[in-house]
N, C-alpha and C positions, 0 to 999 in steps of 0.2 A: 568464592575470586579465583579461589584453589585451584577449581575445573575450567576458571570462566581463557586467560591465560595459556596454556594448552588451546581448548581449542579454540580459539581466535589466529592462533602460529597456527593452525595447523591450515583450517581455512585457508589464509594468506599464503600457504606456500603452497597452496594444494592451488590456486588462481594462476600465482607465476610459473607452474611446470605446467597443465595445463592449456595458459595458451593454445591457439590455432595457428599455425605457419604454411602462408603461402609460397608457395614456388612457384619463384622465377624465372632457373636457370636448368638443365640436367644432361647432360650423358655420359659418358660411361665411368667417364673416372670421379667428376663430378655435381656437389647439388648445392645451388644459390636459395637461399627464403629468406621467407621474413617478416618483419610481424613489426603492427602496431601497438605505445606502449608511454606511461603515465610514469612519464620518473619528478617525484621530490627530491628537492635535497633544500628538507629548508631554512637548513640554517645561514647559507646560501640565498635566500629566498628565491630558487630556481626551482622552477611547477611546470616544464614540457611535454611536447609528446615527441619521440621517436620514434623511427623506425631499423629496428636491430636486426644485421643480414649474423646468417647463418652460414658456412662454408662447410658442406659434409666431402670428405673427401671419401669416394665407394672403390678405391684402389684400393691394392694393397702397394700401392709402393709412394716414394712422397712426388707431393705434383705443388710447380709452383701457378693461381691463379693473377691473371693481372685485368682491370678493365680501369674503366673511367667511370664516370658521373654528372648527371647529367640531370636536371634540378628547373621546377620551371617551380617559379610562383604567382601567388595571388595577385601580385600586382602586374602582372602580364611578364617581367620580366627571366630568361631564361639563363644558367647559370651551369661551368664547363668544371668549375673550378683548376681553371685559367690553362684547361686540358690537363690538369695532375694525374698521372698513371698512380691507380695504388693497386698494391702487388702485395695478396694472402698468402704463403707456406702451407703446407700442411704435408703434416709425416700421413703413412701407411693407413689409411681405419680413423684416422683423428678429424677433428672437429672444431673450428671457429666463429660459437657467436655471441653479436653483440652483448653491451648490460647497462644498468644504468650509472654503473659504477668505474668503469673502463670512458674515462675521458679520453685517452690517451690514441687508442686507435679509432682512426677514422678514417677505418673504412671496413669496420665494423656499425658502424649504425651513421643518418641519417638526420640531421634535425627538421622536423615539422611543426613540429605551432610552439610557442608561448600558451602554455594554461593559463598563468593569472592576470595572464594581461592579453591586450586584442593588438598583434600585429601583420606582421605579410608574413603568409606562412605555403608550404612547400603544397604543393597542385598535385603534381606531378614527379614524377624519379623514374627514372630509364641507367639499368648498366648495361655504357656500351662498350666496345670496342674488348670480350671477354675471351681472355687468350687464356687455356690451360695448359701446359706444359710437363709432360714427367723431368722429377731432374732424377740424380746419379749421384 
């Protein structure tokens, strides 16, 4: 039993870090990547699939990335989050990544679907009006 727990933890941690990220946008300054992941909060009865976003500053200067989200759902409806613009500031060579624990930083994830019951699902997402500017 003593060997089982460390082996299990190793397996779980390696599966968390070996996930494949897909590049959504890239220029000389920043790269935006995304990845689908299942998030389970059994205490609150939440079992969801989310799309994590990763913002990587490729430059040695502070950068600000802004964008809007356009989401298309399985019921055919499209949402633009009421035109809300999301903004991420990245220090030189910094990376910011969404995860299951961060529920406050809406710029770092998209809700995809519920895993424990049937409901409307996200079918397509687009990050629009992507703007990158160097901050002095």
